[in-house]
TIMAR-66142 format. One record per residue: x negated, y, z negated of N, C-alpha, C in turn; chain. Coordinates in steps of 0.05 Angstrom, whole numbers, padded with zeros to 5 digits, always signed. Atoms other than C-alpha are relative to their C-alpha. Layout:
PT, npx, npy, npz, capx, capy, capz, cpx, cpy, cpz, kette
PT, X, Y, Z, X, Y, Z, X, Y, Z, A
...
// end
This chain:
PT, npx, npy, npz, capx, capy, capz, cpx, cpy, cpz, kette
PT, -00019, +00002, +00014, -00112, -00248, +00231, +00001, -00030, -00010, A
PT, +00001, +00033, +00014, -00097, -00318, +00197, +00021, -00009, +00016, A
PT, -00015, +00013, -00024, -00069, -00367, +00244, +00011, -00031, -00011, A
PT, -00015, +00026, +00009, -00042, -00425, +00197, +00007, +00005, -00031, A
PT, -00009, -00001, +00028, -00012, -00436, +00129, -00022, -00006, -00020, A
PT, +00023, +00009, +00020, -00056, -00437, +00062, +00013, +00001, -00024, A
PT, -00014, +00005, +00032, -00040, -00459, -00009, -00017, +00021, -00018, A
PT, +00017, -00015, +00021, -00058, -00410, -00064, +00009, -00014, -00027, A
PT, -00004, +00010, +00023, -00064, -00425, -00135, +00001, +00027, -00017, A
PT, -00013, -00025, +00013, -00026, -00379, -00183, +00005, -00010, -00027, A
PT, +00001, +00010, +00027, -00039, -00401, -00256, -00005, -00035, +00004, A
PT, +00003, +00028, -00005, -00026, -00477, -00252, +00020, -00011, +00028, A
PT, -00018, +00005, -00028, +00024, -00474, -00188, -00015, +00011, +00026, A
PT, +00010, -00006, -00022, +00007, -00483, -00121, +00023, +00014, +00018, A
PT, -00018, -00018, -00016, +00044, -00436, -00073, -00011, -00004, +00027, A
PT, +00013, +00002, -00029, +00042, -00449, +00009, +00008, +00026, +00009, A
PT, -00008, -00025, -00019, +00044, -00383, +00054, -00001, -00012, +00030, A
PT, +00007, +00008, -00028, +00055, -00394, +00127, -00015, +00021, +00010, A
PT, +00016, -00025, -00012, +00014, -00351, +00174, +00015, +00026, +00002, A
PT, -00014, -00026, -00001, +00068, -00299, +00181, -00002, +00012, -00023, A
PT, +00006, -00010, +00028, +00073, -00291, +00109, -00023, +00011, -00006, A
PT, +00031, -00005, +00003, +00001, -00289, +00099, -00006, +00021, +00012, A
PT, +00002, -00027, -00012, -00007, -00233, +00150, +00015, +00020, -00009, A
PT, -00015, -00024, +00008, +00047, -00189, +00125, -00013, +00001, -00027, A
PT, +00017, -00005, +00027, +00015, -00197, +00056, -00025, +00019, -00001, A
PT, +00026, -00013, -00004, -00052, -00180, +00078, -00004, +00031, +00011, A
PT, +00006, -00026, -00006, -00035, -00121, +00112, +00012, +00021, -00015, A
PT, -00006, -00022, +00020, +00008, -00089, +00058, -00021, +00003, -00021, A
PT, +00023, -00008, +00023, -00052, -00100, +00009, -00019, +00016, +00010, A
PT, +00021, -00024, -00006, -00094, -00060, +00055, +00019, +00027, +00004, A
PT, -00017, -00027, -00005, -00037, -00007, +00064, -00004, +00013, -00032, A
PT, -00005, -00008, +00024, -00035, -00008, -00016, -00027, +00011, -00015, A
PT, +00019, -00009, +00010, -00106, -00003, -00026, -00011, +00028, -00005, A
PT, +00008, -00026, +00005, -00141, +00056, -00062, -00025, -00008, -00012, A
PT, +00027, +00005, +00003, -00217, +00063, -00080, +00004, -00001, -00032, A
PT, +00000, +00012, +00027, -00232, +00029, -00147, +00022, -00024, -00005, A
PT, -00018, +00032, +00002, -00177, -00024, -00134, -00005, -00023, +00009, A
PT, +00009, +00031, -00003, -00173, -00096, -00122, +00014, -00008, +00023, A
PT, -00017, +00011, -00018, -00126, -00097, -00065, -00017, -00010, +00027, A
PT, +00018, +00009, -00020, -00183, -00103, -00012, -00009, -00028, -00008, A
PT, +00010, +00028, +00014, -00213, -00162, -00056, +00022, -00017, +00011, A
PT, -00019, +00023, -00005, -00145, -00200, -00050, +00008, -00002, +00024, A
PT, -00008, +00010, -00026, -00137, -00191, +00018, -00020, -00013, +00014, A
PT, +00024, +00012, -00009, -00207, -00210, +00034, +00003, -00025, -00011, A
PT, -00005, +00022, +00009, -00190, -00275, -00007, +00017, -00015, +00021, A
PT, -00019, +00007, -00020, -00130, -00283, +00040, -00004, -00007, +00025, A
PT, +00013, +00000, -00026, -00170, -00276, +00098, -00014, -00022, +00006, A
PT, +00020, +00026, -00002, -00213, -00334, +00083, +00015, -00020, +00020, A
PT, -00006, +00024, -00017, -00210, -00392, +00134, +00011, -00017, -00014, A
PT, -00010, +00025, +00019, -00166, -00447, +00106, -00015, -00025, +00006, A
PT, +00008, +00029, -00003, -00199, -00511, +00093, +00023, -00017, -00017, A
PT, -00025, +00014, +00014, -00129, -00534, +00052, -00006, +00002, -00023, A
PT, +00000, -00003, +00033, -00165, -00518, -00016, +00013, +00027, -00008, A
PT, -00015, -00021, +00010, -00119, -00471, -00057, -00022, +00023, +00001, A
PT, +00013, -00027, +00008, -00145, -00399, -00055, +00006, +00015, -00026, A
PT, -00003, -00004, +00030, -00156, -00373, -00128, -00006, +00034, +00008, A
PT, +00005, -00026, +00000, -00155, -00299, -00143, -00003, +00010, -00034, A
PT, +00005, -00014, +00027, -00182, -00252, -00208, +00030, +00006, -00011, A
PT, -00017, -00015, +00011, -00137, -00222, -00255, +00004, +00024, +00007, A
PT, -00010, -00030, -00011, -00141, -00152, -00225, +00010, -00008, +00029, A
PT, -00008, +00011, -00033, -00134, -00194, -00150, +00029, -00001, -00003, A
PT, -00030, +00017, +00002, -00064, -00220, -00177, +00016, +00024, -00012, A
PT, -00023, -00030, +00000, -00041, -00143, -00202, +00003, +00008, +00029, A
PT, -00005, -00012, -00024, -00055, -00121, -00134, +00017, -00018, +00021, A
PT, -00022, +00012, -00009, -00019, -00178, -00106, +00030, +00005, -00003, A
PT, -00030, -00005, +00010, +00038, -00163, -00149, +00009, +00026, +00012, A
PT, -00004, -00024, -00017, +00038, -00090, -00123, +00009, -00003, +00026, A
PT, -00011, +00005, -00025, +00042, -00113, -00055, +00021, -00010, +00005, A
PT, -00023, +00014, +00001, +00092, -00162, -00065, +00022, +00014, -00006, A
PT, -00026, -00012, +00015, +00138, -00115, -00101, +00002, +00026, +00030, A
PT, -00008, -00021, -00031, +00127, -00063, -00037, +00013, -00018, +00023, A
PT, -00009, +00023, -00028, +00144, -00121, +00013, +00036, -00001, -00015, A
PT, -00024, -00001, +00006, +00207, -00129, -00030, +00018, +00023, -00002, A
PT, -00013, -00026, +00002, +00225, -00059, -00044, +00011, +00010, +00031, A
PT, -00009, -00009, -00024, +00224, -00050, +00027, +00016, -00020, +00020, A
PT, -00017, +00026, -00017, +00268, -00113, +00045, -00013, -00016, +00013, A
PT, +00019, +00017, -00018, +00213, -00150, +00077, -00002, -00028, -00007, A
PT, +00003, +00027, +00007, +00218, -00210, +00037, +00020, -00017, +00006, A
PT, -00015, +00011, -00012, +00281, -00231, +00061, +00003, -00038, -00012, A
PT, +00003, +00026, +00006, +00290, -00307, +00064, -00029, -00010, +00008, A
PT, +00029, +00008, -00007, +00213, -00319, +00062, -00004, -00015, -00023, A
PT, +00007, +00018, +00025, +00202, -00380, +00010, -00028, +00008, -00009, A
PT, +00026, -00001, +00015, +00130, -00372, +00007, -00004, +00027, -00019, A
PT, +00004, -00023, +00016, +00127, -00297, -00010, +00023, +00001, -00020, A
PT, -00021, -00001, +00022, +00193, -00303, -00057, -00015, -00020, -00027, A
PT, +00014, +00014, +00019, +00154, -00358, -00094, -00021, +00009, -00015, A
PT, +00023, -00013, +00008, +00091, -00322, -00098, +00005, +00017, -00021, A
PT, -00006, -00028, +00018, +00123, -00262, -00122, +00009, -00010, -00033, A
PT, -00011, +00013, +00021, +00155, -00305, -00177, -00021, -00005, -00016, A
PT, +00017, +00010, +00012, +00096, -00340, -00194, -00029, +00021, -00012, A
PT, +00017, -00021, +00008, +00048, -00279, -00198, +00012, +00023, -00023, A
PT, -00009, -00014, +00025, +00098, -00242, -00246, +00003, -00019, -00019, A
PT, +00008, +00018, +00026, +00094, -00300, -00297, -00021, +00001, -00009, A
PT, +00026, +00003, +00013, +00025, -00298, -00298, -00013, +00033, -00006, A
PT, +00014, -00029, +00010, +00007, -00217, -00297, +00020, +00014, -00020, A
PT, -00021, -00013, +00016, +00074, -00200, -00339, +00000, +00032, +00001, A
PT, +00005, -00027, +00002, +00070, -00129, -00312, +00021, +00018, -00014, A
PT, -00018, -00015, +00016, +00101, -00072, -00351, +00020, +00014, +00022, A
PT, -00023, -00014, -00019, +00169, -00043, -00320, -00002, +00030, -00011, A
PT, +00008, -00029, +00011, +00156, +00031, -00322, +00023, +00014, +00020, A
PT, -00024, -00021, -00011, +00218, +00086, -00310, -00006, +00017, +00009, A
PT, +00010, -00022, -00011, +00211, +00136, -00267, +00023, +00020, +00013, A
PT, -00018, -00021, -00017, +00247, +00198, -00235, -00016, +00002, +00022, A
PT, +00013, -00003, -00029, +00226, +00199, -00165, +00006, +00027, +00016, A
PT, -00009, -00018, -00014, +00227, +00263, -00123, -00015, -00003, +00027, A
PT, +00012, +00001, -00028, +00221, +00251, -00049, +00008, +00020, +00012, A
PT, +00007, -00025, -00024, +00199, +00302, -00001, +00013, -00014, +00026, A
PT, -00018, +00011, -00030, +00250, +00290, +00056, +00001, +00023, +00020, A
PT, -00007, -00022, -00020, +00262, +00330, +00119, +00024, +00013, -00005, A
PT, -00022, -00019, +00008, +00330, +00352, +00090, -00008, +00010, -00028, A
PT, +00002, -00007, +00026, +00294, +00374, +00020, -00003, -00021, -00022, A
PT, +00003, +00017, +00015, +00279, +00340, -00036, +00021, -00017, -00013, A
PT, -00017, +00022, +00015, +00319, +00273, -00063, -00015, -00008, -00023, A
PT, +00007, +00012, +00020, +00321, +00254, -00130, +00011, -00026, -00006, A
PT, -00015, +00023, +00007, +00333, +00184, -00159, -00018, -00014, -00028, A
PT, +00009, +00014, +00021, +00319, +00144, -00220, -00010, -00032, +00013, A
PT, +00017, +00020, -00011, +00268, +00085, -00208, -00016, -00017, -00017, A
PT, +00015, +00015, +00020, +00238, +00028, -00244, -00029, -00016, +00015, A
PT, +00023, +00015, -00012, +00168, +00005, -00220, +00000, -00024, -00013, A
PT, +00007, +00024, +00013, +00162, -00071, -00234, -00027, -00010, +00004, A
PT, +00032, +00011, +00000, +00087, -00072, -00224, -00015, +00019, -00013, A
PT, +00023, -00018, +00016, +00063, -00024, -00278, +00005, +00030, +00009, A
PT, +00005, -00032, +00002, +00040, +00052, -00279, -00005, +00005, +00029, A
PT, +00011, -00009, -00021, +00034, +00085, -00216, -00013, +00021, -00002, A
PT, +00022, -00019, -00001, -00017, +00134, -00204, -00002, +00019, +00030, A
PT, +00008, -00016, -00024, -00034, +00194, -00151, -00012, -00017, +00024, A
PT, +00013, +00014, -00023, -00045, +00164, -00082, +00014, -00027, +00000, A
PT, -00012, +00021, -00002, -00008, +00100, -00096, +00025, +00004, +00025, A
PT, -00021, +00011, -00021, +00043, +00068, -00043, +00023, -00011, -00016, A
PT, -00015, +00013, +00014, +00111, +00051, -00063, +00022, -00002, +00023, A
PT, -00020, +00006, -00022, +00168, +00022, -00018, +00026, -00004, -00010, A
PT, -00030, -00001, +00008, +00243, +00035, -00021, +00011, -00017, +00024, A
PT, -00012, +00012, -00022, +00293, +00004, +00025, +00003, +00021, +00025, A
PT, +00001, -00017, -00021, +00296, +00068, +00065, -00031, +00013, +00006, A
PT, +00030, -00010, -00009, +00217, +00077, +00074, -00024, -00003, -00023, A
PT, +00019, +00006, +00020, +00150, +00074, +00040, -00007, +00033, -00009, A
PT, +00006, -00030, +00010, +00123, +00135, -00002, -00027, +00003, -00011, A
PT, +00031, -00008, +00013, +00054, +00163, -00029, +00005, +00022, -00024, A
PT, -00006, -00020, +00025, +00057, +00192, -00094, -00026, +00019, +00002, A
PT, +00022, -00023, -00009, +00019, +00260, -00086, +00001, +00015, -00027, A
PT, -00004, -00016, +00024, +00039, +00287, -00161, +00014, -00018, -00020, A
PT, -00011, +00014, +00019, +00053, +00255, -00225, +00004, +00021, -00028, A
PT, -00007, -00015, +00020, +00086, +00295, -00284, +00019, -00013, -00032, A
PT, -00012, +00009, +00022, +00110, +00281, -00354, +00029, +00009, +00004, A
PT, -00028, -00016, +00000, +00185, +00285, -00365, +00017, -00012, -00023, A
PT, -00016, +00004, +00021, +00241, +00270, -00414, +00001, -00030, -00009, A
PT, -00006, +00022, +00009, +00246, +00214, -00455, -00019, -00022, +00007, A
PT, +00019, +00019, -00001, +00180, +00173, -00446, +00008, -00008, +00033, A
PT, +00003, +00002, -00030, +00194, +00177, -00367, -00022, +00017, +00011, A
PT, +00010, -00019, -00018, +00150, +00207, -00315, +00013, +00002, +00029, A
PT, -00011, -00010, -00029, +00165, +00243, -00252, -00020, -00006, +00019, A
PT, +00023, +00000, -00022, +00132, +00224, -00189, +00018, +00014, +00021, A
PT, -00004, -00016, -00031, +00132, +00269, -00129, -00014, -00017, +00019, A
PT, +00004, +00019, -00019, +00127, +00228, -00068, +00005, +00015, +00026, A
PT, -00003, -00008, -00026, +00117, +00243, +00006, +00001, -00025, +00015, A
PT, -00002, +00026, -00016, +00127, +00201, +00066, -00023, -00015, +00004, A
PT, +00023, +00011, +00000, +00077, +00147, +00069, -00014, +00004, +00026, A
PT, +00012, -00010, -00029, +00027, +00163, +00132, -00025, -00026, +00002, A
PT, +00022, +00022, -00003, -00013, +00092, +00151, -00028, +00011, +00007, A
PT, +00031, -00011, -00007, -00065, +00142, +00177, -00021, +00006, -00028, A
PT, +00012, -00012, +00027, -00081, +00157, +00104, -00011, -00023, -00019, A
PT, +00009, +00027, +00013, -00099, +00085, +00084, -00028, -00008, +00007, A
PT, +00028, +00013, -00004, -00163, +00049, +00081, +00004, -00029, +00013, A
PT, -00005, +00027, -00015, -00146, -00002, +00136, -00028, -00013, +00016, A
PT, +00020, +00020, -00017, -00191, -00054, +00171, +00000, +00012, +00026, A
PT, -00007, -00010, -00031, -00202, -00031, +00245, +00015, -00021, +00014, A
PT, -00021, +00023, -00012, -00164, -00095, +00268, +00031, +00011, -00006, A
PT, -00026, -00008, +00010, -00104, -00068, +00226, +00008, +00029, +00008, A
PT, -00001, -00031, -00006, -00115, +00007, +00242, +00013, +00004, +00031, A
PT, +00000, -00001, -00028, -00113, -00011, +00318, +00033, -00005, +00005, A
PT, -00026, +00006, -00001, -00037, -00040, +00307, +00016, +00020, -00009, A
PT, -00012, -00024, +00016, -00015, +00023, +00270, +00016, +00018, +00020, A
// end
């Protein structure tokens, strides 16, 4: 795990993350990783030892960063964390993700719970992780719905189903 702060270059803006912010973002990136995605590549960039040179990301890695940051925000884990908040603002300005409205069907122990929700990080697919204030969910099915909206069927997220590197898997 990183032990120091590191500057990131997003567009033309440099953003500093402290060691805790960096570690939390790396963990979330590993949790949102899916085959063919770029979250693992973004996490690997963040894991580089810092020499105080700003870290840079490809466009695809920025998209993965955005998904990870919106999940941290959705779970209420950004709080007053200026590095992560600034990073979310800068990455959003660069990638300009589509806002996609969904009807969520959450499979809870008390039965299905339905709610309207908008993804701030683009379209979601089967296997994607999304975080809400009351927990994180894995999309297990996507169906067309009314008025150009999609319906996402979600089950509680299980970290065991993630592609975690060994050092993070041990902490779970």
